[in-house]
N, CA, C and O atoms as a DFTB+ gen file, in Angstrom:
396 C
 N C O
     1  1     148.284      23.881     113.395
     2  2     147.022      24.435     113.875
     3  2     146.793      25.771     113.150
     4  3     147.573      26.712     113.299
     5  1     145.739      25.832     112.385
     6  2     145.399      27.046     111.625
     7  2     145.086      28.200     112.595
     8  3     144.543      28.010     113.684
     9  1     145.457      29.389     112.141
    10  2     145.165      30.594     112.957
    11  2     143.784      31.128     112.582
    12  3     143.401      31.137     111.412
    13  1     143.048      31.570     113.596
    14  2     141.770      32.202     113.437
    15  2     141.845      33.621     113.964
    16  3     142.465      33.887     114.993
    17  1     141.212      34.516     113.252
    18  2     141.147      35.895     113.708
    19  2     139.662      36.285     113.804
    20  3     138.898      36.146     112.849
    21  1     139.286      36.777     114.990
    22  2     137.951      37.305     115.216
    23  2     138.063      38.822     115.133
    24  3     138.749      39.445     115.943
    25  1     137.376      39.421     114.139
    26  2     137.415      40.881     113.978
    27  2     136.134      41.476     114.534
    28  3     135.027      41.029     114.232
    29  1     136.322      42.496     115.354
    30  2     135.190      43.216     115.922
    31  2     135.281      44.670     115.486
    32  3     135.950      45.460     116.153
    33  1     134.621      45.058     114.371
    34  2     134.573      46.458     114.004
    35  2     133.565      47.155     114.926
    36  3     132.475      46.644     115.185
    37  1     133.961      48.338     115.411
    38  2     133.094      49.025     116.372
    39  2     133.168      50.540     116.268
    40  3     134.143      51.093     115.758
    41  1     132.155      51.186     116.745
    42  2     132.149      52.630     116.915
    43  2     131.137      52.986     118.005
    44  3     129.940      52.731     117.872
    45  1     131.649      53.583     119.085
    46  2     130.822      54.053     120.172
    47  2     129.902      52.959     120.743
    48  3     128.718      53.204     120.975
    49  1     130.439      51.771     120.966
    50  2     129.658      50.648     121.543
    51  2     130.349      50.120     122.805
    52  3     130.302      48.921     123.080
    53  1     130.970      50.984     123.549
    54  2     131.701      50.527     124.754
    55  2     130.807      49.788     125.708
    56  3     131.271      48.892     126.414
    57  1     129.517      50.138     125.755
    58  2     128.614      49.505     126.721
    59  2     128.375      48.035     126.446
    60  3     127.959      47.303     127.344
    61  1     128.630      47.580     125.212
    62  2     128.436      46.174     124.881
    63  2     129.735      45.476     124.536
    64  3     129.801      44.248     124.569
    65  1     130.760      46.228     124.208
    66  2     132.025      45.664     123.743
    67  2     132.697      44.752     124.735
    68  3     133.280      43.739     124.347
    69  1     132.629      45.086     126.006
    70  2     133.288      44.259     127.035
    71  2     132.710      42.845     127.006
    72  3     133.472      41.879     127.001
    73  1     131.412      42.703     126.988
    74  2     130.791      41.402     126.951
    75  2     131.136      40.646     125.659
    76  3     131.351      39.434     125.691
    77  1     131.187      41.344     124.545
    78  2     131.578      40.726     123.292
    79  2     132.970      40.145     123.368
    80  3     133.183      38.996     122.982
    81  1     133.940      40.932     123.867
    82  2     135.305      40.462     123.992
    83  2     135.379      39.264     124.940
    84  3     136.112      38.309     124.683
    85  1     134.631      39.317     126.021
    86  2     134.663      38.209     126.985
    87  2     134.218      36.859     126.327
    88  3     134.763      35.802     126.644
    89  1     133.237      36.923     125.427
    90  2     132.807      35.685     124.759
    91  2     133.925      35.168     123.875
    92  3     134.084      33.956     123.726
    93  1     134.698      36.061     123.289
    94  2     135.841      35.622     122.458
    95  2     136.948      34.999     123.287
    96  3     137.535      33.992     122.891
    97  1     137.236      35.596     124.440
    98  2     138.316      35.099     125.273
    99  2     137.988      33.753     125.926
   100  3     138.889      33.081     126.429
   101  1     136.724      33.355     125.926
   102  2     136.349      32.051     126.483
   103  2     136.652      30.889     125.541
   104  3     136.473      29.727     125.906
   105  1     137.106      31.199     124.346
   106  2     137.434      30.161     123.389
   107  2     138.585      29.310     123.889
   108  3     139.510      29.834     124.509
   109  1     138.552      28.028     123.639
   110  2     139.614      27.117     124.080
   111  2     140.610      26.814     122.947
   112  3     141.654      26.205     123.183
   113  1     140.287      27.233     121.744
   114  2     141.189      26.981     120.582
   115  2     142.517      27.681     120.875
   116  3     142.530      28.788     121.415
   117  1     143.588      27.064     120.534
   118  2     144.930      27.588     120.920
   119  2     145.543      28.648     120.070
   120  3     146.475      29.313     120.520
   121  1     145.068      28.852     118.838
   122  2     145.761      29.762     117.939
   123  2     144.734      30.761     117.343
   124  3     144.290      30.605     116.205
   125  1     144.382      31.762     118.124
   126  2     143.498      32.799     117.602
   127  2     143.832      34.150     118.180
   128  3     144.440      34.266     119.245
   129  1     143.420      35.172     117.450
   130  2     143.568      36.527     117.937
   131  2     142.264      37.277     117.716
   132  3     141.402      36.858     116.944
   133  1     142.147      38.393     118.413
   134  2     140.959      39.242     118.300
   135  2     141.472      40.622     117.859
   136  3     142.370      41.191     118.480
   137  1     140.885      41.145     116.777
   138  2     141.212      42.470     116.338
   139  2     139.975      43.353     116.590
   140  3     138.899      43.091     116.053
   141  1     140.141      44.377     117.396
   142  2     139.073      45.354     117.637
   143  2     139.440      46.585     116.794
   144  3     140.443      47.253     117.047
   145  1     138.621      46.861     115.808
   146  2     138.851      48.008     114.919
   147  2     137.917      49.138     115.345
   148  3     136.730      49.152     115.022
   149  1     138.495      50.076     116.077
   150  2     137.744      51.200     116.626
   151  2     137.639      52.326     115.628
   152  3     138.628      53.001     115.343
   153  1     136.480      52.532     115.106
   154  2     136.245      53.532     114.057
   155  2     136.062      54.934     114.667
   156  3     135.019      55.571     114.523
   157  1     137.137      55.386     115.363
   158  2     137.209      56.720     115.964
   159  2     136.035      56.967     116.926
   160  3     135.307      57.951     116.797
   161  1     135.872      56.061     117.879
   162  2     134.815      56.189     118.872
   163  2     135.041      57.438     119.748
   164  3     136.162      57.909     119.941
   165  1     133.947      57.924     120.245
   166  2     134.011      59.109     121.159
   167  2     133.664      58.693     122.597
   168  3     133.437      59.548     123.454
   169  1     133.623      57.406     122.852
   170  2     133.387      56.877     124.200
   171  2     134.672      56.233     124.712
   172  3     135.753      56.535     124.206
   173  1     134.576      55.380     125.675
   174  2     135.765      54.751     126.259
   175  2     136.100      53.375     125.649
   176  3     136.563      52.472     126.346
   177  1     135.863      53.242     124.380
   178  2     136.142      51.974     123.662
   179  2     137.582      51.520     123.879
   180  3     137.827      50.366     124.231
   181  1     138.504      52.400     123.677
   182  2     139.951      52.039     123.784
   183  2     140.257      51.506     125.198
   184  3     140.953      50.502     125.352
   185  1     139.737      52.180     126.205
   186  2     139.988      51.751     127.593
   187  2     139.394      50.389     127.863
   188  3     139.989      49.582     128.577
   189  1     138.221      50.118     127.300
   190  2     137.587      48.808     127.459
   191  2     138.505      47.714     126.907
   192  3     138.705      46.680     127.543
   193  1     139.047      47.951     125.742
   194  2     139.924      46.967     125.091
   195  2     141.178      46.724     125.926
   196  3     141.546      45.579     126.192
   197  1     141.831      47.811     126.338
   198  2     143.110      47.680     127.065
   199  2     142.975      47.168     128.476
   200  3     143.968      46.741     129.066
   201  1     141.791      47.194     129.039
   202  2     141.603      46.670     130.405
   203  2     141.841      45.183     130.469
   204  3     142.121      44.651     131.543
   205  1     141.737      44.487     129.333
   206  2     141.914      43.040     129.321
   207  2     143.368      42.591     129.460
   208  3     143.646      41.517     129.992
   209  1     144.282      43.416     128.982
   210  2     145.714      43.103     129.081
   211  2     145.971      41.666     128.580
   212  3     146.616      40.864     129.255
   213  1     145.462      41.374     127.409
   214  2     145.605      40.034     126.818
   215  2     146.308      40.141     125.482
   216  3     145.883      40.894     124.606
   217  1     147.364      39.401     125.329
   218  2     148.173      39.508     124.099
   219  2     147.453      39.036     122.841
   220  3     147.896      39.304     121.724
   221  1     146.347      38.336     123.029
   222  2     145.567      37.882     121.865
   223  2     144.709      38.999     121.288
   224  3     144.148      38.852     120.202
   225  1     144.604      40.105     121.998
   226  2     143.741      41.218     121.544
   227  2     144.614      42.300     120.926
   228  3     145.594      42.752     121.518
   229  1     144.232      42.699     119.725
   230  2     144.943      43.769     118.997
   231  2     143.944      44.903     118.760
   232  3     142.880      44.699     118.176
   233  1     144.309      46.098     119.224
   234  2     143.466      47.275     119.020
   235  2     144.014      48.091     117.862
   236  3     145.202      48.410     117.819
   237  1     143.123      48.432     116.910
   238  2     143.536      49.279     115.788
   239  2     142.515      50.417     115.646
   240  3     141.363      50.300     116.064
   241  1     142.967      51.493     115.058
   242  2     142.123      52.647     114.859
   243  2     142.571      53.327     113.555
   244  3     143.758      53.624     113.420
   245  1     141.682      53.584     112.597
   246  2     142.096      54.149     111.311
   247  2     142.492      55.634     111.438
   248  3     143.098      56.177     110.515
   249  1     142.174      56.279     112.522
   250  2     142.573      57.693     112.690
   251  2     141.609      58.681     112.072
   252  3     141.738      59.887     112.284
   253  1     140.643      58.188     111.310
   254  2     139.605      59.025     110.737
   255  2     138.373      58.150     110.559
   256  3     138.474      56.930     110.423
   257  1     137.200      58.796     110.562
   258  2     135.948      58.052     110.411
   259  2     135.899      57.393     109.051
   260  3     136.215      57.997     108.026
   261  1     135.488      56.120     109.073
   262  2     135.291      55.385     107.848
   263  2     133.821      54.942     107.786
   264  3     133.118      54.920     108.797
   265  1     133.392      54.600     106.605
   266  2     132.068      53.987     106.469
   267  2     132.154      52.602     107.135
   268  3     133.241      52.115     107.446
   269  1     131.001      51.991     107.341
   270  2     131.010      50.673     107.966
   271  2     131.812      49.701     107.104
   272  3     132.636      48.945     107.619
   273  1     131.577      49.722     105.824
   274  2     132.328      48.798     104.948
   275  2     133.805      49.166     104.894
   276  3     134.661      48.291     104.761
   277  1     134.104      50.457     104.998
   278  2     135.501      50.882     105.057
   279  2     136.193      50.361     106.289
   280  3     137.356      49.963     106.221
   281  1     135.506      50.352     107.416
   282  2     136.094      49.816     108.668
   283  2     136.288      48.317     108.558
   284  3     137.269      47.780     109.074
   285  1     135.377      47.639     107.900
   286  2     135.558      46.176     107.667
   287  2     136.810      45.945     106.847
   288  3     137.639      45.105     107.196
   289  1     136.952      46.686     105.754
   290  2     138.141      46.534     104.891
   291  2     139.424      46.902     105.628
   292  3     140.430      46.204     105.501
   293  1     139.401      47.983     106.391
   294  2     140.549      48.405     107.155
   295  2     140.996      47.296     108.114
   296  3     142.183      46.975     108.185
   297  1     140.063      46.726     108.834
   298  2     140.393      45.707     109.816
   299  2     140.863      44.401     109.127
   300  3     141.766      43.726     109.623
   301  1     140.260      44.065     108.017
   302  2     140.660      42.899     107.286
   303  2     142.106      43.000     106.805
   304  3     142.805      41.991     106.707
   305  1     142.542      44.202     106.512
   306  2     143.907      44.459     106.066
   307  2     144.954      44.162     107.157
   308  3     146.150      44.119     106.869
   309  1     144.516      43.960     108.382
   310  2     145.431      43.682     109.497
   311  2     145.517      42.203     109.837
   312  3     146.205      41.825     110.785
   313  1     144.845      41.387     109.094
   314  2     144.903      39.950     109.291
   315  2     146.139      39.424     108.564
   316  3     146.364      39.764     107.403
   317  1     146.940      38.598     109.235
   318  2     148.169      38.138     108.635
   319  2     148.082      36.723     108.039
   320  3     148.848      36.379     107.139
   321  1     147.137      35.899     108.551
   322  2     147.052      34.525     108.055
   323  2     145.782      33.851     108.567
   324  3     145.160      34.309     109.525
   325  1     145.416      32.766     107.915
   326  2     144.378      31.916     108.439
   327  2     142.956      32.325     108.126
   328  3     142.693      33.009     107.137
   329  1     142.041      31.898     108.981
   330  2     140.637      32.105     108.798
   331  2     140.165      33.349     109.551
   332  3     140.775      33.755     110.540
   333  1     139.062      33.954     109.067
   334  2     138.560      35.209     109.654
   335  2     137.102      35.066     109.972
   336  3     136.336      34.464     109.219
   337  1     136.716      35.640     111.123
   338  2     135.323      35.713     111.522
   339  2     135.043      37.153     111.946
   340  3     135.771      37.703     112.772
   341  1     134.011      37.763     111.398
   342  2     133.583      39.104     111.815
   343  2     132.396      38.923     112.775
   344  3     131.502      38.114     112.528
   345  1     132.405      39.694     113.878
   346  2     131.225      39.749     114.743
   347  2     130.980      41.226     115.121
   348  3     131.907      42.034     115.164
   349  1     129.755      41.535     115.381
   350  2     129.398      42.875     115.821
   351  2     129.837      43.126     117.224
   352  3     129.988      42.185     118.003
   353  1     130.050      44.384     117.576
   354  2     130.465      44.743     118.920
   355  2     129.362      44.672     119.944
   356  3     129.558      45.025     121.107
   357  1     128.190      44.212     119.511
   358  2     127.094      43.919     120.442
   359  2     126.654      42.459     120.324
   360  3     125.538      42.109     120.707
   361  1     127.523      41.624     119.798
   362  2     127.279      40.207     119.599
   363  2     128.236      39.388     120.450
   364  3     129.023      39.953     121.210
   365  1     128.182      38.100     120.337
   366  2     129.112      37.222     121.035
   367  2     129.223      35.925     120.262
   368  3     128.461      35.686     119.325
   369  1     130.175      35.082     120.655
   370  2     130.322      33.786     120.048
   371  2     130.198      32.720     121.141
   372  3     130.628      32.930     122.275
   373  1     129.623      31.603     120.797
   374  2     129.403      30.520     121.730
   375  2     130.741      29.901     122.151
   376  3     131.710      29.926     121.391
   377  1     130.785      29.349     123.358
   378  2     132.000      28.636     123.776
   379  2     132.371      27.535     122.784
   380  3     131.507      26.807     122.298
   381  1     133.623      27.428     122.501
   382  2     134.181      26.429     121.551
   383  2     133.703      26.626     120.128
   384  3     133.770      25.687     119.334
   385  1     133.224      27.808     119.772
   386  2     132.797      28.056     118.414
   387  2     133.944      27.937     117.424
   388  3     133.753      27.464     116.304
   389  1     135.104      28.354     117.820
   390  2     136.239      28.261     116.897
   391  2     136.678      26.805     116.728
   392  3     137.097      26.409     115.641
   393  1     136.585      26.016     117.780
   394  2     136.910      24.589     117.675
   395  2     136.015      23.948     116.634
   396  3     136.120      22.747     116.385
């Protein structure tokens, strides 16, 4: 079973991030992870991510502000294998989209 990674690059979008993550967690595919790349947000983005307590979610932070494309590249560097899907932190994916 191929691994899928859903990458969510974000900055200061805590108000929509929770709903975005919830759409990802509704997937029924058995081998996927979610990487939330927090581009040094000044809101409660980190707390939103950690409230899920789900081992499929990986939180990363570059430690300094990056351009949007820089954050995409930074997060892509944390993928270890398989297929990749980027979604915005104010977007969602349909149920069974990974299937």
